[in-house]
N, C-alpha and C positions, 0 to 999 in steps of 0.2 A: 299606765297607760301613757302612751306618748303625748305630750302636751299639744303637739299640733295633728293628733290624730284626726283623720277624716271624719266629718261630723255624720254618724251613723244615722241618726234619727231627725236632725234637724230640718231638712226640707218638709217632711213629713209634719211635723209638729207645727211649722210655722204655717202650713197649708190648712191644718184643721184648727188652728188658734187655741186658746186656753179655755178649758171647761169653766174655770172657775174666774174668768177676767172680769174683775170689777175695777174700772179704771178709777184710781184716786191716789193721793199722794202716799198711801201704804195700803196696797190691796190685801196684804196678809194679816192685817191689824184684827179682823173679825175672828181670826182664829185663837186669839188668845183667850177668849171666853169658854172655848170648847171644853167639855170635861175630858179627863184623862182616865183610862181604865187601867189599874194596875193588877188585875186578876190574871191567872195563869191557864184559863180555859178559852181563850180565843179559838176561833176556827171551828175546831172538831174534839169531841171526847167521845170515846166508846167504853160505857162502863155500865155495870149493874143492869144488863139488859136493854140498855138505850143507846141511842146515838144522838147526841146533842150537838147543836150548832151555835156559834155565837159571833156575831159581826159587829165590829165598832164603825158605826156611820152616824154621828150625831146630828147631820143635816139631812138625812134620808126622809123622804115622806112615808115610804113603805119599803119593807125588804122580803125577799122570798129565797127558798133554796129549791133548786132543781136537782134530782136524782136521775141517774143513768146506769144503763147496766153495762157499757162500754165507755171507752176513754176518747172516742171521737166518731162523729158521723151517724149517731143514733138518736131518735127523738128521747125526750124526757119520759121516765116512767112515772114520775110523779112531782107535783110542785107544791111546796110547803110554805105557807105564809108565816113569817116571822113577827114575833111581837116585841114592840118597844121595851127595853128594860132600863136597868141602871146606868148611869154615867156613859151615855151615848151609844150603849149597847142594844142590839136586836138579838132575840133568843128563838130557838126552835127545838124541840125534841121529838123524837118518833119512837117507837118501841123497836126493839130488836137490835141486834149488833151487826150493823150492814157492812160487814167485811166483804170485798169484792165489788162494791157499788162505786159509782162516781159522783161527783157533785160540783155545783157551781152556786155561786149566789148572783143576785141581782138587786139593784135599789131604784126606787123611783125617786128622781131628783130634777127639780126645775120641771114638774110636771110631766114627765116621761121617764120611762123604764130605760137604764142605762144597759149596755151589753154586759153579757154574763162575765163573770171572773170566778178563777179558782180561789180567790181571796189572796191575802198578802201572806198567809201563814201556811200554805199549802206545804205539807211535808213529804207528800208523794202524789205523783200527776202522771195522767195518760200521756200518750204520744203526742207531741206537739205542745204540752203543757197548758192546754186551754181547760181542762178539767181536772180536778183533785180528785185522788184515789183514797178510799178507806182500806186501809191495810193494818196488819198487826206487825207494828215494826219489829217487835221482839223476835219474830219469824225470820228476819233478814239478818240476825246476828250470827256470824261465822263460827264454827267450833271454836272454843277457847276464848270467846270475845270478853267473856267477864273477866278474866285474868289478863286482856290486853292492857299494855303500857307503853307508851313512847319512851324514848330514853331521858333519863335525868339531866336536866341542865341547871347548874346552879348560877350561872351568868350568861347573858346571851352572847357575850363576847367569847364563850367557849364553843359556839356553834360554827359549823361551816356550811353555808347554805348555797344549793345548787338549783337554780331556776329551770323548771322543764314544762312543755307542753305535751300532753299526752300523745299528741300524733307525731311530733318532731321525734320523739324517743324511740317509736316504734315502726313507723309506716315505710320506712326505706326497705327495699328487699333484702338487703345487707345485715339488717338487725339480726334476723335469724328467730324472730319472734312469731308465735302464731296468732295471737290476739292483737293484732296491729290495730293502732288508734285506741284501745279499749284501756278501762280500769285494769282489766286483768293482765295486761302485758305487763306489768310491775309485779305480778304474782308467779311469773314463769322462771325458774332457775335453769341454769345450764344453757342459756341461749347464747350463741356465739357469732361472729362475723364470719364471712368466707374464709378468712384467714386463720380462724380457730381461737379469736381473742373474745374475752367476755364481752358481752353487751347486756343490756336491760339491767336488772337489780344486781345481777353479779358484777357488773360494771361499776356500779355505784358503790359496793361495799369494797370493791377493790380499789377504788380512787380514795376512798377515806372519808368521803363527806358525811356530816352528822344528820343534816336535814335536806329534805327536797322541797322546794317551793313550786307548788303545782299551779299553772296559770287556771282562770277560772272554772270551776268544776261544779258550779250550780247550774241550774236550767236556764240555759241562754236562748235569745231569741233568733239569731242569724242562721243556723243550721235546719235545714227541714229533716226532722227525725224520720219522716215516712219515706224519705228517699236517700238512704245512706249511701247506696252504689253511686250516686253522682259524686262522692267524696268532696263535699263542700268543706272549707277549712275556714276557722276563724278563732282569733284568741279568746272570744268569750267576755268581751267587755261591754257586752249589752244584755243586763239583766233582764230576766223574765220571771222566774220564781226562785226566790233567794235561799230557800230551805228546803229543796230538791235536787238531787244530783242531775247533771246533764245526761239526756237519754243517748246522745249519739256515742257516748264513750261507754255505753253498755251493749251487750250482745244481743238484747232485744228491747228497743226502746218503748214497745207497747206493753211491757209488763212493768208494772210500777215498782213491784217489790225488787226485781232483779238488778234495776241499776242502783238500788240502795245496798243491796247484798254484795254486788260486786266492788262498788266503792269501799266498802268495809272490808272485804278481802284484801284489796290492795293496801289499805292502810295497815292491816294486821300483817301483811307480808313484809312490808316495810318495817314496821316494828319489829317482827322477829329477826330482821337484819340489823338491829341496831339503829335504824334511820328513822327520823323524826319526819312528820308532814305538816308542813305550812300551806295554808290555803289563801289563794289570792282572792280577796273580797272586794266589791265594788258597790258600795251602798250610796255613793255620791251622786249617781244619776240612774235613770231606768231606759231601755232601749225604745220605750213610747212615752209620749207625754199624756195626751188625753184618753190613750187606750191602754194605758198601764194597769196593772191590778191595784196599785195605789189610788189612781184617778177613779177608777170604778168602784172603789170602796169608800173614800171619803173625797170628794172631788176637791182639788186645790189644797188640801191640807197638809200633805207631805212634801210639797215643793215651795221654793222660793220664788217670788215673781218681781217683776220690775214695776215701777210705778203705772204705767200703762195697762197692767194685768198679764202681760207675756210671761212666758217662762224666764227666769233668769237662768244664765247658762256658763257658770265656772267650769263646768265639765267640758265644755267645747263639743258636746255631743246633744245640745237641745234643750237640756234641763239640768236643774240641780236639786237634790233634796234638802229638806229642812231640818237638819240634825239638832238644831238649837229648839224645836218644838218637842213637847213631853212625848207624844206617841211615836215619833220618828225616831228619838233617841232612845226609846224603851226597846223600839223594833231592832235597832242596830245591836243593843246590848244583848237583848234574849236571843237574836239570831246567832251570833259568836258562840254564846253559852250553849245554845242546841247543837251546833257542830262540834263543839268540844265535848260535850257530853254523849251525844247520841253516835258520833263518828270518831270520837278519840282524836280530834286534830290538835296538833302539838304547837302552832302558831297561827298568827293571821298577817298578813300583808295588805294594808290599806291603799287601794288605788286613790290617787287625788285627794289625799287624806286631809289636806287643808282646806277642803270645801266643809268638813265635819269641825263642829267647835270642841276647843279643848276639853271642857267639862265632860263631853259625851265620850271622848277618848280616854280621859282618866277613868271615867266609869266601866268601859270596856277593858281596861289593863287591870283594874282592882277585881272585878267579878270574874275573869278569867283566871288571876292568881289564886282566887279562893277555891277553884275547881281543881287546878293543877299548878303548883309552884313553879313547874318546868316551861309552861307555856309562855310565849314571848310574842310581842306585837311590834310591827315596824310599818312603815309607809311613807308615800311620797309627800313630801313637805311643802308642796307648791299646789297651785290650782291651774288650769288653763284658761282662765279669764276673771274678770273680775266678780264680785259676789256682794249682797247686800249685808252678808254677815262681816261685821267690822273686823279689821285686820288684827286687832288684839286678841280677838276670840278664836280667830282661825288656828287649825293645827298646823301651822307653818313650820318649817325647819328652825326659823329665827324665834319662835316661841316653844321649843323643844323642852326648855328650862322648866316650862309650866307643866310639863307631861313625862314626871319621874319614871314612869312604867313604858315609855314608849321611845323607839329608835326611828330616826329619819335617814333617808339615803342622802349620800354625802356627793353632791353635784362638783363640790370643790375638787376633791381627788380624782373624780371621773374627767373631768374637761381639763384639769392641770396635767394629767398623765398622758392622755390620748390625743387631746385637742377637742376643741367645742363639739359636743354632739350632733349639732344641727349643720356644721359646716364641713363637708366629706373630706375638704382639702386641708383644713387646719390640723396642724401639728401640735403636739405636746411634748412634755417634759421627755417622754420615753422615745419619741421620734425626732429629737434633736432641735427642738424649738427654745429658745432662751426665753426667760421672763417668767416662768412658772414656778421656779424653785421655791417661794415662799408659799405659794398656794399647795404645793406637794407636802411641804412641812405642817401645813395646817391640818392635812389628811393625816399625816403620822401621827399627830398628837390628838387625833379624833375631836378637832374643832373646839377643844378645851383650851382655857388660856395657859399660856406657857411663856417664861421670860423670855426666851430665844425665838419666838416666832412673832414676826410683824404684821399684825392683821391687816394693818393699812395698805399692805403690798397685796392682799389677797384678789384675785380675779373675780371672784363670785361673792364672798363674804367679807366684810369689814370688822368683824368682831367675833369673839368666842362665843358661839351661840349654846353649845353644849356644855353641860355641868358635869357630865360623867362620860367615859368612852362607852357606856352601855347604851349611849342614846345615838349612835351613829352607825350605820350601815355603808361599808365601803365596797366600791365596785368601779370596774371600767367597762362593762357592757351588760346588757340585758336583753330581753325581747324586744324592747323599743330600740329603734335608730339602727344604724349599721352594727352589725356584728364587729368583733375586734378584728376578725381577720379581714373582713371588707373595708373596715376603717383605715387599717394599716394599708391596703392596697391603694386605697383613693389617696391616702395622704402622703405615700412614699412612692411617687412615681419613679420608674427606673430602678427600683429595688428589686433585689432576688427574693424568692421566697425564704430562703434561709436568713437573709436580714430583717423580713419581716416576722419571723417566728422569734428571732432574738429580741426584737421590739417587745412581742406579746409576752416572752419571759420576764423582761424586766418590768413591763407594766404590772402584771400579776404578782411579782414578787415585792414591789411597793405595796400593792393591796394587801397580801398575806401576812406581811409584816408589821403592817401598820396597826396603831391600836383601834379598836372598835371591832366590828364583827365583818368578815369578810363574805361576799356574795358573788356568786359566778354563774355565767349564763351555760346551761347545758350544750356539751359538745365543743365547747372553747377549748378544752383540754386536747383535742384532736384536731384543732384549727379549723373547726368547721367553718362555713360561710353559708350566704344566703343569696349568692349570686349577684350582690350590690343592691339588694331590695332594702330600702330604708325603712318602710313601713309595712311589713308584711302581713298584716292582721287577718287578710283574707286571701293571701297569696296560695297558689296550690302547694300539695306536698313537694312537688318538684323543686321548690324554692326553700320550703321549711324544713322538710325531713332530714335528719342527721345521716350522712352516709357514713356507716360505720367502716367501712373499708378504710377510712382514714386514720383508724386507731394503728393500723399497721404501717401506713405510709408515713406517720407522723409519730413512730414510737418515741423517738427521744423527748418530743413534746410532752407527750403523756405522761412520760416517767419524771419529767421535770415537775409537773404539776402535782403528780402524786407526792412526789419528795417535797415539795412545797407545803402541801396540806399536812403530810406526817410532820414536818418541822414545826408548823404551829401548834398542831394539838399536842406536841411533846414538851413544848416550852412555854410555861405561864408567863414569861417576860413579854411576849407578844399579845398577851390577854390581861392586861391590867383593868382593874375595875374601878379606878378612882382618878379623877383628874389631879389629885395631889400625889397620887404615886407616879403619874407620868411625870410632873414636874420634878419628883424625887429621883428618878430613875433615868430619864433621858436626857442627855446633854449632846448638843449639836456642836460640831466642829465648825471653825470659822473658815470658809471656803469662798473665794472671790471669782471663782471660775464658773462661767455658764453652764448648765446642766449637769452640775455636780453636787450632791448632797453627801455628806458623811456625818454619822451620829453613833453615840454608844447607848446600849441600854446597861445600865450599871448595877453593882451590889446584889447580886442575886435577886432581880426584880421579880416580884411576885412569888418569892420561894423557888425560883429557877435553880437548877443544879450548876447552870453556867454563871460565873461571875460576872462576866461581861460579855457582851454580844457586840460586835463592830460592824455596821452597815454602811456601805458605800454604794450610793447609785451612780453610774454614769450614762447620762441621756445622750451624751455625744457621739458623733460618728468618729471621734478620734480617741486614742488613748488617753487617760488621765492619770497624773501621778498624786499619790495622796501620802500623807504621813501616818503611819500606824504606831502606836507606842510599842516600846521594846519589850521582848517576852515572847513565849511561845505561844503561838496562836493555831487552833485548829482551822482548817478551812471546811467551811460549811457549802459555800456556794461561789462559783468562779467562773468567769467566761462561758456562760450558759449551761454549765452543769451543778448539780445540787447532790449533796449526801447529808441527810439530816443528822447523821451519827458523826459528822465532822472528819470524815476519813479521805477527804481529797487531798490529804498532806498537811504540812504545818508552815507556818512563816515565823520568822523570828523579828518582824517588826521593821521599822525604818521606812524608807522610801519604798512605795510599792505601785506598781503599774495596774491600773484597772481598765480592761479592755473595753473597746467601744460598745455602746448599747448592752450594758451587762450590771449585774449586781455582783458586788463582793461582800460576802458575808463571812466574819470569822468569830471565833469563841474561844474563851478561855476559862478555865475552872479556878 
């Protein structure tokens, strides 16, 4: 999520105040004595001819369950009083397996009954997400689900991650996709652009990415599921029901089972294509404060507060959750485990991860790896504001050494290569601005310690914060901020589109050949733009949808990206897994020329078939001459062209000219 994202709920929350506001030096201190419940039967269980409900709400004065025949708009058919039980629980059980029914909870707190809630653990919901549904989850499994598996990944550095939004990928008329904006869009084989080129899932297979990172797909707050023809758009960083899929991405939001079944079909189709699925998760805040499912279940407990009792706001969206509290930590851990087990999700990207504590994130990584060793976890190593959580406990990028199973995004390589993310006109290394050479080198070595990298000259980071390249995600663009296409247009006034495409190729060549894990934004490979909109979280499809006709118009660009991905996947020298190996195999050449970096990956690094790979990046608008060791070299990339098999010709070494705004990659056996 953009760190200056419009505060989605701040105004509403400020107006209503905090339910649990108790002005004191530490308004959250009272929660320390609340009992935690570690059982696995919270919310709902249907078994042995009974339907049982369990709600954790230690401070409630009373609690009840309401039963409904429909997902919205009809009165309750029954109200069941709950009984206080162990460890802060309330329980109720009724005879019969109530499949097809809906339910809500309500508690009495402070002498009044609070609004109804589907609870925090609702796994199926009706349209609009206000009532939970009782369904047989096994009935939502597609054929062959028991045997479904994502790709095996020995190391996260073997992944190539492609970030996409469901609507962006399929809504444009040029997509050729029938189920536009739906989970099912990625289950359709054989879709093509008007020019006959592959789109959708076939495009992903052709491009060669290993994983798709889908923007939030849980049930979020901002899109009216009862009025889908209105075409509302949102990224989905406004959580409502964390454990049920978003209804607007299903073909029938009113059918609780269908949204689940269709999301599973999407996951299976991607797995069948050899592609893993990473889910974007947003446990750091909720769309509402007082009206959230958390607040209506256990008022105040799940959030951090300021001394005056108001919501703390490290998310920039009006509130922040309290992962350092037992039940919130358990919720996060058990929620991701649920998605991994029930939906076969292969990885998780944590939004504003530094709002969470390192202990919780370490639990997340450990318990997911126990389910599937190929699962990986990464996130944003920053917050959008200050937090009561002490800095040393936050899952910041600077603390990633405390989280061995977690990776963080590298804002170092991002800003150094293209220019600062928030200043549209700022240039970077790839667009001719001198002074970022050392920061680019920080990115090349994945923020690990290297004797030839001077961190004192780093633009963003002043020390080697990663202890392994597996802790770093490299990127130059994502859903946040300007697309790379728009950034280049804004920062290179007077340039031609061909010059901007060259700069994009150089930027991504740096990303894809650096140590760490490469991450790219959907459509960038065909030079998509968003018409200069920085923060398109609720912009219409006319801004966000990918125009697939660009694939033909920018065929050379697409072929370059495809070749770049193939090069990385074929050569383990770009995917080293330890800081020691980086020091052992990467040697930088001495260059005193601005916007020029030259280095070698030596000695069959990582078991690579190539003994040495020479990489030279020229971010200048002028040609640069470099000295290449004598001997015969295969040309892998030069002057905006790439051949992963090294068939662009040969060089004998000596003085070699590197063309403006381009990468030179050579190899020898």
